[in-house]
VEXZA-868878 format. One record per residue (C-alpha): residue number from 0; residue in three letters; x, y, z. Coordinates in Angstrom, 1 decimal, padded with zeros to 4 digits. Layout:
<site pos="NUM" code="Ala" xx="X" yy="Y" zz="Z"/>
...
END
This chain:
<site pos="0" code="Met" xx="-007.2" yy="-025.0" zz="-016.8"/>
<site pos="1" code="Pro" xx="-005.2" yy="-021.9" zz="-015.9"/>
<site pos="2" code="Ala" xx="-004.6" yy="-021.1" zz="-012.1"/>
<site pos="3" code="Glu" xx="-007.1" yy="-018.7" zz="-010.5"/>
<site pos="4" code="Val" xx="-005.7" yy="-015.3" zz="-010.0"/>
<site pos="5" code="Arg" xx="-007.5" yy="-012.8" zz="-007.7"/>
<site pos="6" code="Thr" xx="-006.8" yy="-009.1" zz="-007.3"/>
<site pos="7" code="Ile" xx="-007.8" yy="-007.2" zz="-004.2"/>
<site pos="8" code="Pro" xx="-007.3" yy="-003.3" zz="-004.2"/>
<site pos="9" code="Leu" xx="-005.6" yy="-001.9" zz="-001.1"/>
<site pos="10" code="Asp" xx="-004.6" yy="001.7" zz="-000.1"/>
<site pos="11" code="Arg" xx="-002.3" yy="002.7" zz="-003.1"/>
<site pos="12" code="Arg" xx="-001.4" yy="-001.0" zz="-003.5"/>
<site pos="13" code="Leu" xx="-002.9" yy="-004.2" zz="-005.2"/>
<site pos="14" code="Cys" xx="-002.9" yy="-007.7" zz="-003.5"/>
<site pos="15" code="Ile" xx="-002.5" yy="-010.3" zz="-006.1"/>
<site pos="16" code="Leu" xx="-003.5" yy="-013.9" zz="-005.0"/>
<site pos="17" code="Arg" xx="-002.0" yy="-016.8" zz="-006.9"/>
<site pos="18" code="Pro" xx="-001.8" yy="-020.5" zz="-006.0"/>
<site pos="19" code="Gly" xx="001.1" yy="-020.5" zz="-003.4"/>
<site pos="20" code="Val" xx="001.9" yy="-016.8" zz="-003.6"/>
<site pos="21" code="Val" xx="000.5" yy="-013.5" zz="-002.2"/>
<site pos="22" code="Asp" xx="001.9" yy="-010.6" zz="-004.0"/>
<site pos="23" code="Ile" xx="001.4" yy="-007.0" zz="-002.8"/>
<site pos="24" code="Arg" xx="002.8" yy="-004.3" zz="-005.0"/>
<site pos="25" code="Pro" xx="002.3" yy="-000.6" zz="-005.8"/>
<site pos="26" code="Ser" xx="-001.1" yy="000.1" zz="-007.5"/>
<site pos="27" code="Arg" xx="-000.7" yy="001.4" zz="-011.1"/>
<site pos="28" code="Gly" xx="-003.3" yy="004.0" zz="-010.4"/>
<site pos="29" code="Ala" xx="-000.9" yy="005.5" zz="-007.7"/>
<site pos="30" code="Val" xx="001.2" yy="006.7" zz="-010.7"/>
<site pos="31" code="Ile" xx="-001.4" yy="009.3" zz="-011.9"/>
<site pos="32" code="Gly" xx="-000.4" yy="011.9" zz="-009.3"/>
<site pos="33" code="Pro" xx="003.4" yy="012.0" zz="-009.6"/>
<site pos="34" code="Leu" xx="003.0" yy="011.5" zz="-013.4"/>
<site pos="35" code="Ser" xx="000.9" yy="014.8" zz="-013.4"/>
<site pos="36" code="Val" xx="003.5" yy="016.7" zz="-011.5"/>
<site pos="37" code="Leu" xx="006.2" yy="015.4" zz="-013.9"/>
<site pos="38" code="Ala" xx="004.1" yy="016.5" zz="-016.8"/>
<site pos="39" code="Val" xx="003.8" yy="019.9" zz="-015.4"/>
<site pos="40" code="Ala" xx="007.5" yy="020.2" zz="-014.8"/>
<site pos="41" code="Val" xx="008.2" yy="019.2" zz="-018.5"/>
<site pos="42" code="Gly" xx="005.7" yy="021.6" zz="-019.7"/>
<site pos="43" code="Leu" xx="007.2" yy="024.4" zz="-017.8"/>
<site pos="44" code="Met" xx="010.6" yy="023.6" zz="-019.3"/>
<site pos="45" code="Val" xx="009.2" yy="023.5" zz="-022.7"/>
<site pos="46" code="Leu" xx="007.5" yy="026.8" zz="-022.1"/>
<site pos="47" code="Leu" xx="010.6" yy="028.3" zz="-020.8"/>
<site pos="48" code="Ala" xx="012.7" yy="027.0" zz="-023.9"/>
<site pos="49" code="Phe" xx="010.3" yy="028.7" zz="-026.4"/>
<site pos="50" code="Thr" xx="009.5" yy="032.0" zz="-024.5"/>
<site pos="51" code="Met" xx="012.8" yy="032.8" zz="-022.8"/>
<site pos="52" code="Asp" xx="013.7" yy="035.6" zz="-025.0"/>
<site pos="53" code="Ser" xx="010.3" yy="037.3" zz="-024.4"/>
<site pos="54" code="Leu" xx="009.9" yy="036.6" zz="-020.6"/>
<site pos="55" code="Pro" xx="011.1" yy="039.0" zz="-017.9"/>
<site pos="56" code="Val" xx="014.2" yy="037.9" zz="-016.2"/>
<site pos="57" code="Pro" xx="012.3" yy="037.4" zz="-012.7"/>
<site pos="58" code="Val" xx="009.5" yy="035.5" zz="-014.3"/>
<site pos="59" code="Ala" xx="011.9" yy="033.2" zz="-016.3"/>
<site pos="60" code="Ala" xx="013.8" yy="032.6" zz="-013.1"/>
<site pos="61" code="Met" xx="010.6" yy="031.7" zz="-011.2"/>
<site pos="62" code="Val" xx="009.5" yy="029.3" zz="-014.0"/>
<site pos="63" code="Leu" xx="013.0" yy="027.6" zz="-014.0"/>
<site pos="64" code="Leu" xx="013.1" yy="027.1" zz="-010.3"/>
<site pos="65" code="Leu" xx="009.6" yy="025.7" zz="-010.2"/>
<site pos="66" code="Ala" xx="010.4" yy="023.3" zz="-012.9"/>
<site pos="67" code="Leu" xx="013.7" yy="022.2" zz="-011.2"/>
<site pos="68" code="Ala" xx="011.7" yy="021.7" zz="-008.0"/>
<site pos="69" code="Leu" xx="008.9" yy="019.7" zz="-009.5"/>
<site pos="70" code="Thr" xx="011.1" yy="017.5" zz="-011.8"/>
<site pos="71" code="Pro" xx="012.7" yy="015.2" zz="-009.0"/>
<site pos="72" code="Ile" xx="009.4" yy="015.1" zz="-007.0"/>
<site pos="73" code="Gly" xx="007.4" yy="014.0" zz="-010.1"/>
<site pos="74" code="Gly" xx="010.2" yy="011.6" zz="-011.4"/>
<site pos="75" code="Met" xx="011.0" yy="009.9" zz="-008.1"/>
<site pos="76" code="Gly" xx="007.3" yy="009.5" zz="-007.3"/>
<site pos="77" code="Thr" xx="006.5" yy="008.1" zz="-010.7"/>
<site pos="78" code="Val" xx="009.2" yy="005.5" zz="-010.5"/>
<site pos="79" code="Tyr" xx="008.5" yy="004.7" zz="-007.0"/>
<site pos="80" code="Ser" xx="004.7" yy="004.1" zz="-007.9"/>
<site pos="81" code="Leu" xx="005.7" yy="001.6" zz="-010.5"/>
<site pos="82" code="Phe" xx="008.6" yy="-000.1" zz="-008.7"/>
<site pos="83" code="Gly" xx="008.4" yy="000.7" zz="-005.1"/>
<site pos="84" code="Ser" xx="007.5" yy="-001.0" zz="-001.8"/>
<site pos="85" code="His" xx="006.8" yy="-004.6" zz="-002.6"/>
<site pos="86" code="Val" xx="005.8" yy="-007.6" zz="-000.4"/>
<site pos="87" code="Val" xx="005.7" yy="-011.3" zz="-001.4"/>
<site pos="88" code="Phe" xx="004.7" yy="-014.3" zz="000.5"/>
<site pos="89" code="Asp" xx="005.9" yy="-017.4" zz="-001.3"/>
<site pos="90" code="Ala" xx="004.7" yy="-021.0" zz="-000.2"/>
<site pos="91" code="Arg" xx="007.6" yy="-022.7" zz="-002.2"/>
<site pos="92" code="Lys" xx="010.4" yy="-020.6" zz="-000.6"/>
<site pos="93" code="Gln" xx="008.5" yy="-020.7" zz="002.7"/>
<site pos="94" code="Ser" xx="009.3" yy="-017.0" zz="003.3"/>
<site pos="95" code="Ala" xx="007.9" yy="-013.5" zz="003.1"/>
<site pos="96" code="Arg" xx="010.0" yy="-010.7" zz="001.3"/>
<site pos="97" code="Phe" xx="009.7" yy="-007.0" zz="002.2"/>
<site pos="98" code="Gln" xx="011.4" yy="-004.7" zz="-000.3"/>
<site pos="99" code="Gln" xx="011.5" yy="-001.1" zz="000.4"/>
<site pos="100" code="Gly" xx="012.6" yy="001.0" zz="-002.8"/>
<site pos="101" code="Met" xx="015.1" yy="003.4" zz="-002.3"/>
<site pos="102" code="Leu" xx="014.8" yy="006.8" zz="-004.2"/>
<site pos="103" code="Gly" xx="012.1" yy="005.3" zz="-006.0"/>
<site pos="104" code="Leu" xx="014.3" yy="002.8" zz="-007.8"/>
<site pos="105" code="Gly" xx="013.0" yy="-000.3" zz="-006.2"/>
<site pos="106" code="Leu" xx="016.6" yy="-001.0" zz="-005.3"/>
<site pos="107" code="Gly" xx="016.7" yy="-000.7" zz="-001.4"/>
<site pos="108" code="Thr" xx="016.5" yy="-002.6" zz="001.8"/>
<site pos="109" code="Val" xx="015.1" yy="-006.1" zz="001.8"/>
<site pos="110" code="Glu" xx="013.9" yy="-008.0" zz="004.9"/>
<site pos="111" code="Leu" xx="013.3" yy="-011.7" zz="004.5"/>
<site pos="112" code="Val" xx="011.2" yy="-013.3" zz="007.1"/>
<site pos="113" code="Pro" xx="011.0" yy="-017.2" zz="007.0"/>
<site pos="114" code="Phe" xx="007.6" yy="-018.6" zz="007.9"/>
<site pos="115" code="Trp" xx="008.9" yy="-020.1" zz="011.0"/>
<site pos="116" code="Lys" xx="009.7" yy="-016.7" zz="012.4"/>
<site pos="117" code="Ile" xx="006.2" yy="-015.6" zz="011.9"/>
<site pos="118" code="Asp" xx="004.1" yy="-015.6" zz="015.1"/>
<site pos="119" code="Arg" xx="000.8" yy="-014.6" zz="013.6"/>
<site pos="120" code="Ile" xx="-000.9" yy="-012.4" zz="011.0"/>
<site pos="121" code="Glu" xx="-002.9" yy="-009.5" zz="012.7"/>
<site pos="122" code="Leu" xx="-005.8" yy="-007.3" zz="011.2"/>
<site pos="123" code="Ala" xx="-005.6" yy="-004.2" zz="013.3"/>
<site pos="124" code="Asp" xx="-007.3" yy="-000.7" zz="013.2"/>
<site pos="125" code="Trp" xx="-005.6" yy="001.8" zz="010.9"/>
<site pos="126" code="Glu" xx="-004.2" yy="004.8" zz="012.8"/>
<site pos="127" code="Ala" xx="-005.2" yy="008.0" zz="011.0"/>
<site pos="128" code="Gly" xx="-001.8" yy="009.6" zz="012.3"/>
<site pos="129" code="Glu" xx="000.0" yy="007.1" zz="010.0"/>
<site pos="130" code="Thr" xx="-000.9" yy="009.2" zz="006.9"/>
<site pos="131" code="Glu" xx="-000.7" yy="012.6" zz="008.5"/>
<site pos="132" code="Gly" xx="001.2" yy="015.1" zz="006.4"/>
<site pos="133" code="Arg" xx="000.5" yy="013.1" zz="003.0"/>
<site pos="134" code="Gly" xx="-001.9" yy="015.5" zz="001.7"/>
<site pos="135" code="Pro" xx="-005.0" yy="017.8" zz="002.7"/>
<site pos="136" code="Ala" xx="-007.4" yy="016.5" zz="005.1"/>
<site pos="137" code="Phe" xx="-010.6" yy="014.7" zz="003.9"/>
<site pos="138" code="Pro" xx="-013.9" yy="016.4" zz="004.5"/>
<site pos="139" code="Phe" xx="-015.3" yy="013.3" zz="005.9"/>
<site pos="140" code="Glu" xx="-014.4" yy="010.7" zz="008.6"/>
<site pos="141" code="Leu" xx="-012.2" yy="007.7" zz="007.4"/>
<site pos="142" code="Arg" xx="-012.1" yy="004.1" zz="008.7"/>
<site pos="143" code="Gly" xx="-009.4" yy="001.7" zz="008.0"/>
<site pos="144" code="Trp" xx="-007.7" yy="-001.5" zz="008.7"/>
<site pos="145" code="Glu" xx="-004.1" yy="-002.6" zz="008.6"/>
<site pos="146" code="Val" xx="-002.8" yy="-006.2" zz="007.9"/>
<site pos="147" code="Val" xx="000.3" yy="-006.8" zz="010.1"/>
<site pos="148" code="Leu" xx="002.9" yy="-009.5" zz="010.2"/>
<site pos="149" code="Val" xx="004.1" yy="-010.1" zz="013.7"/>
<site pos="150" code="Lys" xx="007.4" yy="-011.8" zz="014.2"/>
<site pos="151" code="Thr" xx="008.1" yy="-014.2" zz="017.0"/>
<site pos="152" code="Ser" xx="010.5" yy="-011.5" zz="018.1"/>
<site pos="153" code="Gly" xx="007.6" yy="-009.1" zz="018.5"/>
<site pos="154" code="Lys" xx="008.6" yy="-007.0" zz="015.5"/>
<site pos="155" code="Arg" xx="005.6" yy="-005.8" zz="013.4"/>
<site pos="156" code="Leu" xx="005.8" yy="-005.4" zz="009.8"/>
<site pos="157" code="Ser" xx="003.0" yy="-003.5" zz="007.9"/>
<site pos="158" code="Val" xx="001.8" yy="-005.6" zz="004.8"/>
<site pos="159" code="Gly" xx="-000.9" yy="-003.1" zz="003.6"/>
<site pos="160" code="Gln" xx="-004.1" yy="-001.1" zz="004.5"/>
<site pos="161" code="Val" xx="-007.6" yy="-000.5" zz="003.5"/>
<site pos="162" code="Ile" xx="-009.0" yy="003.0" zz="004.0"/>
<site pos="163" code="Val" xx="-012.6" yy="003.8" zz="003.3"/>
<site pos="164" code="Pro" xx="-015.1" yy="006.7" zz="004.2"/>
<site pos="165" code="Glu" xx="-016.9" yy="005.9" zz="007.4"/>
<site pos="166" code="Glu" xx="-020.3" yy="004.7" zz="006.0"/>
<site pos="167" code="Gln" xx="-021.9" yy="001.4" zz="006.8"/>
<site pos="168" code="Glu" xx="-021.8" yy="-000.2" zz="003.2"/>
<site pos="169" code="Leu" xx="-018.2" yy="001.1" zz="002.5"/>
<site pos="170" code="Val" xx="-017.0" yy="000.0" zz="006.0"/>
<site pos="171" code="Glu" xx="-018.4" yy="-003.5" zz="005.5"/>
<site pos="172" code="Glu" xx="-016.9" yy="-003.8" zz="002.0"/>
<site pos="173" code="Gly" xx="-013.5" yy="-002.4" zz="003.1"/>
<site pos="174" code="Phe" xx="-013.3" yy="-004.7" zz="006.1"/>
<site pos="175" code="Gly" xx="-014.1" yy="-007.6" zz="003.7"/>
<site pos="176" code="Arg" xx="-011.2" yy="-006.7" zz="001.6"/>
<site pos="177" code="Ala" xx="-008.8" yy="-006.3" zz="004.4"/>
<site pos="178" code="Tyr" xx="-010.0" yy="-009.6" zz="006.0"/>
<site pos="179" code="Asp" xx="-009.7" yy="-011.5" zz="002.6"/>
<site pos="180" code="Val" xx="-006.0" yy="-010.5" zz="002.4"/>
<site pos="181" code="Ala" xx="-005.2" yy="-011.3" zz="006.0"/>
<site pos="182" code="Gln" xx="-006.9" yy="-014.6" zz="005.8"/>
<site pos="183" code="Ala" xx="-005.1" yy="-015.6" zz="002.5"/>
<site pos="184" code="Ile" xx="-001.7" yy="-014.7" zz="004.0"/>
<site pos="185" code="Ala" xx="-002.6" yy="-016.7" zz="007.3"/>
<site pos="186" code="Glu" xx="-003.7" yy="-019.8" zz="005.4"/>
<site pos="187" code="Leu" xx="-000.6" yy="-019.5" zz="003.1"/>
<site pos="188" code="Thr" xx="001.9" yy="-019.2" zz="006.0"/>
<site pos="189" code="Gly" xx="000.0" yy="-021.7" zz="008.2"/>
<site pos="190" code="Lys" xx="-000.1" yy="-019.1" zz="011.1"/>
<site pos="191" code="Pro" xx="-003.1" yy="-018.0" zz="013.1"/>
<site pos="192" code="Leu" xx="-005.0" yy="-014.9" zz="012.2"/>
<site pos="193" code="Arg" xx="-005.8" yy="-012.4" zz="015.1"/>
<site pos="194" code="Ile" xx="-008.3" yy="-009.6" zz="014.7"/>
<site pos="195" code="Thr" xx="-007.5" yy="-006.7" zz="017.0"/>
<site pos="196" code="Ala" xx="-009.7" yy="-004.2" zz="015.1"/>
<site pos="197" code="Ala" xx="-012.9" yy="-002.8" zz="016.7"/>
<site pos="198" code="Leu" xx="-015.5" yy="-004.3" zz="014.4"/>
<site pos="199" code="Ala" xx="-019.1" yy="-003.4" zz="013.6"/>
<site pos="200" code="Glu" xx="-021.5" yy="-006.3" zz="014.5"/>
<site pos="201" code="Glu" xx="-022.5" yy="-006.8" zz="010.8"/>
<site pos="202" code="Ala" xx="-018.9" yy="-006.9" zz="009.7"/>
<site pos="203" code="Ser" xx="-017.5" yy="-008.8" zz="012.5"/>
<site pos="204" code="Glu" xx="-019.9" yy="-011.7" zz="013.0"/>
<site pos="205" code="Glu" xx="-018.8" yy="-014.0" zz="010.4"/>
<site pos="206" code="Pro" xx="-015.1" yy="-013.4" zz="010.6"/>
<site pos="207" code="Gln" xx="-015.0" yy="-013.8" zz="014.4"/>
<site pos="208" code="Glu" xx="-016.8" yy="-017.1" zz="014.0"/>
<site pos="209" code="Gln" xx="-014.1" yy="-018.2" zz="011.6"/>
<site pos="210" code="Ile" xx="-011.3" yy="-017.2" zz="013.7"/>
<site pos="211" code="Ala" xx="-012.7" yy="-018.9" zz="016.7"/>
<site pos="212" code="Gly" xx="-013.1" yy="-022.1" zz="014.9"/>
<site pos="213" code="Lys" xx="-009.4" yy="-021.8" zz="013.6"/>
<site pos="214" code="Glu" xx="-008.0" yy="-021.1" zz="017.0"/>
<site pos="215" code="Ala" xx="-010.0" yy="-024.0" zz="018.5"/>
<site pos="216" code="Ser" xx="-008.6" yy="-026.4" zz="015.9"/>
END
């Protein structure tokens, strides 16, 4: 019988749960935006190639500058969405690996955290300011949670986030996804799971009971 694999969607990432491994990687859906930008840049270059003789010089120059500006943004964003920031918890290696892609190439800094250096896994409130400047403001309130690895030194490493519109059903579902990821990592690493997020009564009743039982044991 094949090993069971479960996928949990996070904010711009996917958490893939396999026996002995928790793998958090960029979501393939995140490539749509930068790929669209790259397509526009290519389209402008093609347009310029076929209409350069008929376009006024100022217009041709504007099209060229716009294409040159969009090409690296779309290209780097596309590659980063496919091969960017990556977190892997591996029970066999007894370590967590945080890889941050450099220039979208997936070849950058790597931080290796042995399980014995992990103090706890924390499920905290997501701070809206962390995504400030990423894009236009949403016309509705957002609620989110962040899964954090806390090292024995006190250093905090973000594992992933879940962000949803602040509506009761969506909040409960979103919290459930964040909790499932945090719990899976805590069980794999053998470390305690601490919830510091402010929870709604309906969403928090079962998780808090489970955490209390875990800490008591």
